[in-house]
ROTI-583660 format. One record per residue (C-alpha): residue number from 0; residue in one letter; x, y, z. Coordinates in nm, 3 decimals, padded with zeros to 5 digits. Layout:
N
ATOM, NUM, A, X, Y, Z $
...
% end
This chain:
85
ATOM, 0, M, -22.216, -06.240, 02.724 $
ATOM, 1, L, -22.286, -05.873, 02.816 $
ATOM, 2, H, -22.185, -05.905, 03.151 $
ATOM, 3, L, -21.833, -05.970, 03.079 $
ATOM, 4, I, -21.757, -05.631, 02.862 $
ATOM, 5, T, -21.623, -05.365, 03.083 $
ATOM, 6, E, -21.692, -05.000, 03.088 $
ATOM, 7, E, -21.321, -04.989, 02.990 $
ATOM, 8, D, -21.375, -05.180, 02.630 $
ATOM, 9, I, -21.665, -05.012, 02.545 $
ATOM, 10, E, -21.440, -04.698, 02.601 $
ATOM, 11, Q, -21.179, -04.821, 02.376 $
ATOM, 12, A, -21.444, -04.968, 02.117 $
ATOM, 13, V, -21.549, -04.625, 02.133 $
ATOM, 14, D, -21.222, -04.420, 02.030 $
ATOM, 15, Y, -21.166, -04.711, 01.781 $
ATOM, 16, L, -21.498, -04.601, 01.582 $
ATOM, 17, A, -21.419, -04.214, 01.667 $
ATOM, 18, N, -21.091, -04.251, 01.478 $
ATOM, 19, T, -21.160, -04.532, 01.210 $
ATOM, 20, L, -21.524, -04.483, 01.079 $
ATOM, 21, P, -21.534, -04.228, 00.763 $
ATOM, 22, K, -21.643, -03.888, 00.926 $
ATOM, 23, E, -21.946, -03.921, 00.723 $
ATOM, 24, T, -22.065, -04.210, 00.905 $
ATOM, 25, L, -22.013, -04.025, 01.258 $
ATOM, 26, E, -22.175, -03.758, 01.111 $
ATOM, 27, Y, -22.453, -03.958, 00.987 $
ATOM, 28, A, -22.505, -04.141, 01.308 $
ATOM, 29, Y, -22.478, -03.788, 01.513 $
ATOM, 30, D, -22.781, -03.651, 01.283 $
ATOM, 31, H, -23.001, -03.986, 01.370 $
ATOM, 32, I, -22.890, -03.850, 01.776 $
ATOM, 33, E, -22.991, -03.556, 01.717 $
ATOM, 34, G, -23.343, -03.611, 01.521 $
ATOM, 35, S, -23.246, -03.496, 01.184 $
ATOM, 36, Q, -23.251, -03.810, 01.004 $
ATOM, 37, P, -23.534, -04.003, 01.159 $
ATOM, 38, N, -23.504, -04.297, 00.935 $
ATOM, 39, H, -23.408, -04.551, 01.212 $
ATOM, 40, I, -23.398, -04.876, 00.928 $
ATOM, 41, L, -23.199, -04.644, 00.742 $
ATOM, 42, F, -22.932, -04.597, 00.997 $
ATOM, 43, H, -22.977, -04.925, 01.119 $
ATOM, 44, F, -22.894, -05.123, 00.812 $
ATOM, 45, G, -22.692, -04.841, 00.685 $
ATOM, 46, I, -22.432, -04.856, 00.964 $
ATOM, 47, K, -22.466, -05.194, 01.172 $
ATOM, 48, D, -22.241, -05.369, 00.944 $
ATOM, 49, R, -21.958, -05.149, 00.890 $
ATOM, 50, V, -21.991, -05.081, 01.254 $
ATOM, 51, K, -21.958, -05.475, 01.330 $
ATOM, 52, C, -21.659, -05.518, 01.042 $
ATOM, 53, A, -21.475, -05.199, 01.188 $
ATOM, 54, L, -21.479, -05.335, 01.523 $
ATOM, 55, K, -21.369, -05.723, 01.447 $
ATOM, 56, E, -21.088, -05.557, 01.246 $
ATOM, 57, G, -21.000, -05.362, 01.568 $
ATOM, 58, D, -20.952, -05.687, 01.755 $
ATOM, 59, F, -21.266, -05.614, 01.956 $
ATOM, 60, D, -21.305, -06.016, 01.881 $
ATOM, 61, W, -21.695, -06.040, 02.073 $
ATOM, 62, N, -21.928, -06.270, 01.940 $
ATOM, 63, D, -22.200, -06.170, 01.721 $
ATOM, 64, D, -22.491, -06.134, 01.986 $
ATOM, 65, I, -22.230, -05.863, 02.199 $
ATOM, 66, H, -22.189, -05.688, 01.843 $
ATOM, 67, D, -22.565, -05.673, 01.776 $
ATOM, 68, D, -22.650, -05.532, 02.157 $
ATOM, 69, L, -22.356, -05.316, 02.158 $
ATOM, 70, W, -22.290, -05.152, 01.799 $
ATOM, 71, E, -22.532, -04.883, 01.842 $
ATOM, 72, R, -22.425, -04.710, 02.174 $
ATOM, 73, L, -22.082, -04.708, 02.046 $
ATOM, 74, T, -22.147, -04.551, 01.746 $
ATOM, 75, H, -22.362, -04.292, 01.882 $
ATOM, 76, K, -22.102, -04.233, 02.148 $
ATOM, 77, A, -21.846, -04.250, 01.888 $
ATOM, 78, A, -22.061, -03.973, 01.691 $
ATOM, 79, Q, -22.116, -03.748, 02.008 $
ATOM, 80, Q, -21.732, -03.773, 02.104 $
ATOM, 81, I, -21.646, -03.641, 01.756 $
ATOM, 82, F, -21.915, -03.382, 01.707 $
ATOM, 83, K, -22.094, -03.273, 02.046 $
ATOM, 84, K, -21.996, -02.984, 02.099 $
% end
């Protein structure tokens, strides 16, 4: 099913998350990416459900397997979009 998601869909989801998720959540994700918050389990369980709910609320009504496969990548890209300079 993942092959049915286009790069355009991914970019729209990234933009949506960048504009929807609280800045604190994106900052935490960005710090995780940059290595200053290395606790992967806390990152995974602390943010995953929020991201999946936000995507579903934003009409990214992909099945749960796709959400599970993409949530971290989308969150990383959204955080980089906001904080990377």
